[in-house]
C-alpha positions in Angstrom: 0.0 0.0 0.0 1.4 3.4 -1.0 1.5 5.9 1.7 2.9 9.1 0.2 5.3 11.1 2.2 5.1 8.7 5.2 7.9 7.4 7.3 9.5 5.2 4.6 9.5 8.2 2.2 11.5 10.2 4.8 13.9 7.3 5.4 14.5 7.1 1.7 15.3 10.8 1.5 17.5 10.7 4.5 19.5 7.9 2.8 19.4 9.4 -0.8 20.6 12.9 0.0 23.8 11.7 1.7 24.3 9.0 -1.0 24.2 11.6 -3.8 26.5 13.9 -1.9 28.9 11.1 -0.9 31.7 12.1 -3.4 32.2 15.1 -1.3 32.7 13.4 2.0 33.2 9.6 1.6 36.3 7.9 0.2 35.5 6.9 -3.4 36.6 3.3 -2.6 33.9 3.2 0.1 31.4 4.5 -2.4 32.3 1.5 -4.7 31.7 -0.9 -1.7 28.4 0.7 -0.9 27.2 0.6 -4.5 28.3 -3.2 -4.8 26.2 -3.9 -1.7 23.2 -2.0 -3.1 23.5 -3.9 -6.4 23.5 -7.2 -4.5 20.3 -6.0 -2.8 18.7 -5.2 -6.1 19.8 -8.6 -7.5 18.8 -10.8 -4.4 15.4 -9.2 -3.7 14.7 -7.7 -7.1 14.7 -4.1 -6.0 15.1 -2.0 -2.9 13.8 -3.2 0.4 12.5 0.3 1.3 10.7 0.6 -2.1 9.1 -3.0 -1.6 7.9 -2.0 1.8 6.5 1.4 0.7 5.2 0.6 -2.8 5.0 -3.2 -3.3 7.1 -5.4 -5.5 6.5 -4.0 -9.1 9.9 -4.5 -10.5 9.7 -1.4 -12.7 8.6 1.0 -10.0 11.2 2.7 -8.1 11.0 5.3 -5.4 12.4 8.1 -7.6 10.2 7.1 -10.6 7.1 7.1 -8.5 7.6 10.6 -7.1 8.9 12.0 -10.5 5.9 10.6 -12.2 3.7 12.8 -10.1 5.3 15.8 -11.7 6.1 14.2 -15.1 3.3 11.7 -15.9 5.0 10.4 -19.1 8.3 9.5 -17.5 9.4 6.0 -18.5 9.8 3.7 -15.5 12.3 1.4 -17.2 14.6 4.3 -18.3 14.4 5.9 -14.9 15.3 2.6 -13.3 18.3 2.4 -15.6 19.5 5.8 -14.7 19.1 5.3 -11.0 20.7 1.8 -10.9 23.4 2.3 -13.5 24.1 5.9 -14.5 23.9 7.4 -11.1 26.2 4.9 -9.4 28.8 5.2 -12.1 28.6 9.0 -11.9 29.0 8.9 -8.1 32.1 6.7 -8.3 33.6 8.8 -11.1 32.8 12.1 -9.3 34.3 10.7 -6.0 37.4 9.5 -7.8 38.1 12.7 -9.8 37.3 15.1 -7.0 39.5 13.1 -4.5 42.4 12.0 -6.7 42.7 14.7 -9.4 41.4 17.8 -7.5 42.7 16.9 -4.0 39.5 16.8 -2.1 40.0 15.1 1.3 37.0 13.0 2.2 35.8 13.1 5.8 35.3 9.3 5.8 38.3 7.3 4.5 39.0 3.6 4.0 42.4 4.0 5.7 
């Protein structure tokens, strides 16, 4: 059952914002580890546990797609899922790598 803007929505937001900002404060190697764990979750349970709890187990429906579709009704769920699960993780790792190795940004949370 979908309960918009309930507790699970806010948990998602509290996890997504730091995740998207992670190249600024988390060692890029830890970002890779986090993404691998997230991808394993997607593979094992066919999606995100929070999304399943909030919205059910429709394999094409993602948290971000659901809320974007409220504003943009014609947004494609499969393309959105691809961007969220493939493009965004690659971009986060690349951003972290370049900011930290090429531009000298010191992350607050380091692997060692």
